[in-house]
N, C-alpha and C positions, 0 to 999 in steps of 0.2 A: 792296552799298554798300560803298566805297572811302574810305578818311579816311586824311590826311597833313597835312604843312605844319603842325606843332605850333607855337604860339607862347603863349609862359608868361608872366603879369606880377604881381608883387605890387602890389594896389591897399589900403592901409589894411593888414589883418590877415589878409586871403585872397589866394590863390593862383587866376589866371583863366589856365585852358588854352582856347584857340581852336585849332580843327582847320576843314576843310576834309573836307566830306561830298559824292561824288559818286556819283552812279547808274549813269551813264553817261558813259566816260571818251571826249573827241573834244577834240582841239586846235584842230581847226577850228570851233569851235562852242562853248556854253556849255549843255549840257544838264543837266539836274534837278541844281544843284549849290546845297549850303547852308555858311554857316558857323557851328559849332556851338562851344558852351563848357562846361566842367566846372570846378568849385572845389574847391578842398580849403582849409585852414588850415596845412599842414604840407608838402603834398606828398609824404607816404609813401604806400606801396602801398597799396590799398585804402581811401584816404580821399577819393578822389576820387568826386562827386556831378554826374554828367552832367545837364545841365540842358536838352540836345537843342539846336533853332536859335535863333539868335541873332535870327531874323527876316529876317537876311541871306539872302534865297535867289534864285534863278535859272532859268528855264528858256529855251527857245526862242526865245520873243517879249521876253526881257527885254533891257535898255540893258548891262549889264554882266558878267562871270561872276562868281561870288559864291565865290572861292577863294582863299586865298592870304593869312590873315589876318595883320594885325600892329596890335597897340593902341598907340595913341600917346596921352599924357596931356598937356596944355596947358592953363595955370594953371587947374588943375582941371580942367579939362573933357576928359571921353573923346571918343575919335575911333577910328574903324576904316580901317584903310588896306587894302585888299585890290585884288584884281581881275586878270584873266590874257588874254592873247590879242586876242581880235579886238575890245572895245571898250576897252582900256586900262586904265588904272589907276582908282581914285577913293577917295575918303574919304566916309564917311559919321559922321554923330554918335551916340554911344551913350549910352543913360539911363546914371543912376547909383543903383547901381553896375552897370556895366557889362555887363549879360547880355542887354540886348534895344538895339535899333537903334531910333535916333528916325526915325519914318516921314518920307520923303519928305524928306530931310538930303543927301542924295548931291551929289557935286560932282568933275567928272574932273579928274584932277593932270597924268595923261601918257597919252600915245597916238602909236602909232607906224603912220602913215597908209602907209608900203609895206608889200609882201611878204605875210605872214601876220601882220603888227600883233605880233609876239612881243616884248611885253613881258610881266613877273611877276614874281612875288616880291617886291614891295613892301617894303621894311624905313626906316621914319622915322627922324630921329637929329635931337635938336637939338645944337645948339653955337654958342656964342655970341648973336650976333642974328639966326642962322637956323636954319631947318629945311632937313635934307638928306634929298632922297626917294632912296634908294637903289633898285634894280632890277637885275632880268636880262634880259637881249633877245640874243634870239636862238636858233637851234635848240638844244634842251636835250642832246638824249637820243641813244641808239640809233649812235652812233659809230662802232663798230664794226662795222653793219649799212650805214649810208647816211652817208657824211662830208660834210659840207655845204660848199657853196664856200668858199674861204679868206674870212674876215672876217663871216661868217654863223652862224659856230657861239657859244656862249653867252658872254657877256661882262658886266661888270659895269660901271652908266651911274649917273650921280649930276645930280639937278637940285636947285634949293636957291629957297628963297623967306624973305622976311622974315617971322621969327615969325608968324602970324595972319592972315597975307595969300596970297589964291589966287591967285597968280601964280609957278608953278612954271618956271624957265629954265635953261640950260644956261651954259656960263663965254662960250661967244660970244652971251649975249643971248637965244637961239633958244627960244619958247614950246616947254616941254615937251608940250604938249599939240597941237604942229604938227612933231612929230618930232624935238623936240631932246633932248639928254642928253650929257651928257661920260663919256667911258669912264677908270674907275678902275684896273680890271684887265683885260686881255684876257690872249690866247694870247701868251706868251713862252717861249722854251726848251722845256723839259719839261714845260710847264704848257700844256692845251690847253682851253678851255672852261669856264674858272671860273664859277661862280655858284652860287644859292640863297644868298646873303647875310644878312648880319645885321651890326649895328653895336655892339659893348659899350663901354661907359667902365670901362676898368679900373683899379682903383685904384693897380697899380703902372706899367703901362705906358701908360697913356690909350686914347684910341681906338684899338680894336681891330677889324678887319675880319674874319669869319670866311666860309669858302665851302666847297663841294665843286670837285673840278677831275679831271680825268684827266691821271695820269704816262703820258706817251707810253712812258717807259721800261716800265713795267707794263702796261698795255692798255686801250683802248679801251671795254671794256664795260661798261655801268653798274653793276656790282655791283663791278668795279675801281677807282669814284673815292676818290680820299683827301679827307683833310679838310685845311685849307688856313687860315692867317691871317698877317695882315700888319698892324703900326702903323700908323695914316694921321697923317700931318702937316697941318695944319689951319692953318700960319701964311701960305699965301698968300690963306688965304679958301676955298679949295678943298681937299675931300681928297685927298691923295698919299700912294699906299702908300710904305712903307720896309720896312726888312728884318724 
């Protein structure tokens, strides 16, 4: 069993650590995957209690791939944003406390109809009147072995929707369930294939986009990836990276 993609949130006085658990990895399918959760009141080593699956699970007959969790809380209601590749990105309602999924509460947020349907790693961020769905699109890994065609490598995209409305669109108004998505950060200069992102509202700098990327002057192997971050400017209504 492989476990990855941790996502930690403080809800009330408890920290919730969500993770992907996959028995068989295949980027062209959705094999035996689940989203699990552990809790702690301090995040100290040895204090985490693993509660196992949230009930979000998938297999070869599922409509979604149950990996890459991201908890989003809106108006006191808990939602899990998740998904990867074949069937797109989804949202599901979570119980209170957010340790189990509400059955049959799934809704599709974004889908890439072309190619290998390479959307993954969703992260929801509320700013002003909108919810912004950030996600990674394209080929993520093993650039040292097989470099994808230009433009097909990892990049960070965004869609947005009015808070509480399931209608995510890109800056051109295209539905994100129909292949829409505006690029926030792509390859440029020595930066190649940025992705695996999240957004954090820093008390000093404001909204921060953080991610991993390949520095082409260092190397293209997965183990050589670097950590990067940029401030985000929302003054136009859409996030733009700055220094």
